[in-house]
C-alpha positions as CSV (number, residue, x, y, z in Angstrom):
1,M,-1.9,-13.1,8.6
2,K,-3.1,-15.8,11.0
3,K,-6.5,-17.3,10.8
4,G,-9.0,-15.1,12.6
5,G,-7.3,-11.8,11.3
6,E,-4.6,-11.5,14.0
7,P,-1.2,-10.6,12.5
8,D,1.3,-13.3,12.9
9,I,4.6,-12.7,14.8
10,R,6.5,-11.7,11.6
11,E,4.0,-8.8,11.1
12,R,3.9,-7.8,14.6
13,F,7.7,-7.8,14.7
14,G,7.9,-5.9,11.5
15,A,5.4,-3.3,12.8
16,A,7.4,-2.9,16.0
17,V,10.7,-2.3,14.2
18,R,9.0,0.3,11.8
19,D,7.4,2.2,14.6
20,R,10.7,2.4,16.5
21,R,12.7,3.3,13.4
22,E,10.3,6.1,12.7
23,S,10.4,7.4,16.3
24,L,14.1,7.6,15.8
25,H,13.4,9.7,12.5
26,L,15.5,7.2,10.5
27,T,15.0,6.2,6.9
28,Q,15.0,2.7,5.9
29,E,18.4,3.2,4.1
30,E,19.9,4.9,7.3
31,F,18.6,2.3,9.6
32,A,19.7,-0.5,7.3
33,D,23.2,0.8,7.2
34,R,23.3,1.2,11.0
35,A,22.1,-2.4,11.3
36,G,24.5,-3.8,8.8
37,I,21.7,-5.3,6.6
38,H,20.5,-4.6,3.2
39,R,17.5,-2.0,2.8
40,T,15.4,-4.5,0.9
41,Y,15.9,-7.0,3.6
42,L,14.7,-4.4,6.2
43,S,11.8,-3.5,4.0
44,D,10.9,-7.2,3.9
45,I,11.1,-7.4,7.8
46,E,9.0,-4.3,8.2
47,R,6.3,-5.7,5.9
48,G,6.5,-9.1,7.8
49,T,7.5,-11.1,4.8
50,R,10.8,-12.2,6.2
51,N,11.6,-14.5,9.2
52,P,14.7,-13.0,10.6
53,S,17.5,-15.1,12.2
54,L,18.5,-14.4,15.8
55,I,21.6,-12.8,14.5
56,N,19.7,-10.2,12.4
57,I,17.1,-9.7,15.3
58,E,20.1,-8.7,17.6
59,R,21.5,-6.5,14.7
60,V,18.0,-4.8,14.4
61,A,17.4,-4.3,18.0
62,T,21.1,-2.8,18.6
63,A,20.6,-0.4,15.7
64,L,17.2,0.7,17.3
65,D,19.1,1.2,20.7
66,L,17.2,-1.6,22.2
67,K,17.8,-5.1,23.7
68,P,16.2,-7.9,21.9
69,S,14.0,-8.6,24.8
70,E,12.9,-4.8,24.8
71,L,12.0,-5.2,21.1
72,F,10.0,-8.3,21.9
73,K,8.1,-6.5,24.8
74,R,7.1,-3.9,22.2
75,I,5.5,-6.8,20.1
76,E,3.6,-8.1,23.1
77,Q,2.2,-4.6,24.1
78,G,0.9,-4.4,20.5
């Protein structure tokens, strides 16, 4: 978490991923399989403890049926 209590970009990204995954009624395991990443890696992303690469951001967005830009818009909208 950033100074001042505002979540940093990793935490906001993770929250956006989790919210979208849950809206699609996917478990972490189902979603990780869809994205081609390990479930524990996905869990770390959702908790904001990972700083995913651009390649993994694209995989995550695709598995969420979003463009990467659409995923980042969700972060900005909070």
